[in-house]
N, C-alpha and C positions, 0 to 999 in steps of 0.2 A: 674806622681805623682801629679802634680799641677792640671791638668784638672780633675782628679778623686776626689780629696779632696776639691777643691775650692767650689763646690756647697753646701757643708755641713757646711761651716764655716761662722760664723756671722761676720758682718762688723767690729766690734771692734777687732777681732782676725786676720783679713786678713793681716795686716801689720806685725804681729808677724810671721805668716806662711810664708809670702813672704821673710822675713829675714832668716828664717830657710832654705828655699830652696836655697837662695843665698849663705848661709854658707856651705851647703852640696855640692853644685855644683857651685863653684866659676868660674866666667868667661863664664859660659854656658848660652846662652839666653833661657828664659823660655816662649817664645811666645806660646799662646794657639793655638791648632789645631782645627779649626772650620770647620764643614761640611757646606760649603757655599751653596751647592745645597739644603740641608735640610732647611737651614736658609731662603733661598728665598721662599721655599714652605710654611714655617711657616708664613712669612709675607703676602703671598697671602691669606692663610686661615684666618689669623687674620682680614684682611680688609674685607673679605667676611662675617665675623661675625659682622661687624660694629664696630670693636674695633681699637685701635691705635697700630700700629706695632712698639712700642718703643723698643729700643735696649735691655734694661734690661729685658723686658718681653719676647722678642724673644729668648734671651740667656737662660732664665729659661726653656722655652719649649724645646729647643734643648738639654739642659742638662738632662731633663726628658727622652727624647727619647734615649739618650746615656746610661742612667742608665738602662732603660728597655731592652736594647739590651743585657746587660750582667747579669742582675738580674731579677728574676721572681717575686720579691716582693720589694716594696720600701715604704719609708715614705716621704710624702710631709709635711714639718713642717713650721709653720709660724703663726703669730698672726691673729685673725679674720680680714677679709677685705683686705688681702694682695694678693689676686688673686690666691689662691691655686687651687680652682675649675676651674677657667678660664684657667689655665695653661694646665691641663690634657684634658680639653674639646677641646681646640684649637689643641692640639697634636692629639687627636682622629679625628678631622676634617681634619687635614693635612694628616694623614695616609690614611683616606678614599678617599680624593682627589687624592692621589697617587696610587689608585687602591688596597690598602690594607684595605678592609672593616673592620671597628672597631666598636664594640658594647660594652656597659658597663651597669652594674647594680649597683645602689647606695644603700648602707645599712647604717643605723644609729645604730651601735651596742649598744648604750646607751638607745635606745628607747624600747628595748625588754630585757627580762631576758636571762641569759645564756642558759637556756633550750629552750626558743623560738628561740634563734639564731642558736643553733647547733642541737637541737632535744633532746627528752627525752623518757625514758621508763616508762610506767605506772607500778608502783610497784605491783599493785594488778592484773591487767589483762595481764601484760607483753606485752602490745601492744606498738609498737613503733610509735612515732609521730615526723614527720620531722620538722626541724627548717628552718628559712629563708636561712641561709648560706648553709645548706646541700642540699636544693632544688635547689638553684641557681648553686652550683658547679656541682651537678649531671646532671642538664639540659645542662650546658655548656660542660661537659665531653662527654655526649652522643648525643649532638646536637639536643636535644629535642626542640620543638617550644617554644619560638620564635627564637631560635638559629639555624644556618644553617652551613653546612660544608664550604660554600663559604666565611664565615666570617674569615678573617685572624687573627684578634686579639679579644679576649674576656677579658674584664677587670672587676674585682670585686672591687668596690670602698667602702672602709669602712670610712665613714665620721663621726667621733665622738672621744671624749676624750679616751685616752688609760686607760684601767682598767685591772689589773691582772686577774680579774674574767673572762674576755672573751679573752684577748690577749694571755694568756698562751696556750690556746687550739689550737692556730694557729702556734705554734712553729714547728710542723711537716710539716705544709704546707709551711712555709717560709724557712725551711732548704733544704738540698739536696734531702730529701725524696719526697717532693712535694705531700704529701698525707694528706687528712683530715680523721682522724680516729674518728669514732663516737662511742657512748656508745653501740650501737647495734652491734659492731664489724665490721660494714661496713667500707670499705676504699675507699675513692673517690680520685683518683689521678688527679693532674693538667696536662692538655695536653700542648703541646708546644705553643698553641695559647693563653693560659690563663695567666693572670697577676693579682697580688694582689697589690692594691694601698691603702695605709692608709693615709688619710688626717687628720692631727691632729695639735694641737696648741703647744704641748710640749711632751717630753718623760720622765717627772718626775716620772710617775708611771710604767714605763717599766723597766724590768730587763735587765742587760747587755746581757744575752743570747738572748733576743728578739731583741734588737737593732742590734746586730752583724749579724743577719740573713737577713737583708734587706738593700738595698741602701738608701741613705739619700739625700734629696734635701731640703735645708733650704732657705726659702724666707724671706729676711729681709724687714722691713717696707719701707726702702729707695730704695729697688731694683726697685720697680714699682711706688708706691705711688698712690695718689688720682687723680692727674692731668689727666692721660689717661682716667679714667672714666668720668671726667668732660668734656673732649674734645669730647668723644664719644656721651655723652648726648647733648652737644652743637650743634652737627651736625643737629639736627632737626630744629634749629632756623635759618639755613642758608637762607631759602626761605621766612621767615616771615619778613614783613616790609623791604624788600630788604636787609636783613642781619643786620638790625639795632640792634635787641636784642642780636645777637651773638657778635657784637662789644662791646655793653654795658656790657654784662656778662663777657667777656674776660678781659676787663679793671677792672671791679669790683673784679674779682677773684684775679688779681694781687695786687689791692689796699687793699682789706679787708683780704684776706687769705694769707698773706705773711708767709715766713718761720718762722719769729720771733713770729707771732701770733699763728701758729699751735704748735710751740714748747712750748709757754707759756700755751696753753690749756692743754697740757699733764700733767702739774704740778698742775692743779686746781682740787679741790675735787668735786666729782660727786655723785649724789644720786643713780645712777644706772651704772653698767659697760657699757662702751661706747668706740668705736674706731673711728678713723678718717673717715673710709669709711662709717660708720653708719651716721655720721654727714653730710658727703657729699651727701649720698643718701637722707637724710631728706631734705637737702637744695634743691636738684633738684626736689624732689616730691612736695614740697611746691610751688616752682616757677611754675611748670607745672600746678598745680591746680589754682594758681592765674591767669595764662595766659588763662586757660580754662574759668574761670569766666569772664575775660575781654572780651572774644570773644563770650560768650553765654548770659551774662546778658544784657538785652536790653538797660538799661540806660548807663552802662559803654561802651557798644559797640558804641552807638550813640555819646558819648563823644570822643571816639577814632576816629570814622569816621570823626567827625568835625575837629579834629587836623590834620588828613591826608589832608583834603580839604584845610586847611589853611597852609599846609606844615610846621607845627610847629614841626620840627624834635627835637628841644631841649626839648619840653614838653613831647614828646613820650619817649625820652631817660630817662627823670626823672621818668616816670611810671615804666619802666623796671628796673631802678636802685633801685627804691623803692621796687620792688619785691625782688631783691637780698638782700637788707638791712633787710627787714622783715623776709625773709626766713632764712638768716644767723643768725639773732637774736634768733630765736627759735631753729634752728638746732644745734647751738653751745652753746647757753646760756640755753636752756631748761633743759638739764640734770644736770646742776650745782646745788650745794647746796646753801642755802640762803646767806651765807657769800661771796662766790665767785661770785654770781650773781650781786652783787653791783659793784664790781671792773670790771666785764665783761661789764656791762651796760655802765659804764663810758668810758671804752676803746672803745667800739663799737660806742658810740655816738660821741666820738672824731674823729674816722675814718670817720663817716658819714658827719661830719661838714667840714672835709677837702675836 
């Protein structure tokens, strides 16, 4: 009961759920049963992708695999930037490495109309026009190219906000019928190899009938966080300047982007919707561009070369720390409104002076 429900519970409710389990089954240990073999394979696939095999991330991948073993459709729910896409991509890589060739097609259901998604009938000519979903499901069902019988798993990924306009038509696909019924009266069944994965941020616009038809994996912001992304990006600087930038950026991350700082940023007013991962990606992109200019601009490169010859390690450290300070100022302060920019500027300046 715990292993089945734990993946769908938010962090704030976990203590309550654990208390309920303890009251229902007093004195009975509730240790989780983990597939250690699958866990080890997930770690290998994660490292092959150049990612960090964090315990929280690996657990979410294993939980996704366990849900797909018993359900043919599932929801992966979480805020933007919480690694929802990476979770199922690493699982696909793991299954493929294990000899179970896995392929997938990604659809954004909000990028097209309902008629373009499922297909429509021309009211005048009575001519049927296929939609994106109907074409993919039919090709997967009949193993039409690019799909092959040798492919063990075929996933349809619906990456977009839930809208009753398109989600209700999937009820027959998500329930035990496993059939997509089109307006043309064609019925396309799901084969045992096919799975439906909905990657969404919330279920506010989904009806209880829809939610009850699929498994649920909830990814909390704290389950994985931005640090694994930063560590994966940092790997490219291991061989530059004998690892000096890596050390500088690691110390700068600890100093500037502390837990208190990131928590304070959540309460500031922004002129555009933004998440922690977007700020982190902006930070790393700006640093990469600054480093590129440092090594390609003739004047700057000559200055760097002179510092190397003089073995002025402290001066080189200041250059890379300056990169981090500049990038962090724009990545985290750029989206703020005018009032909060002043307080952010003062706080950032105070951190830089320390």
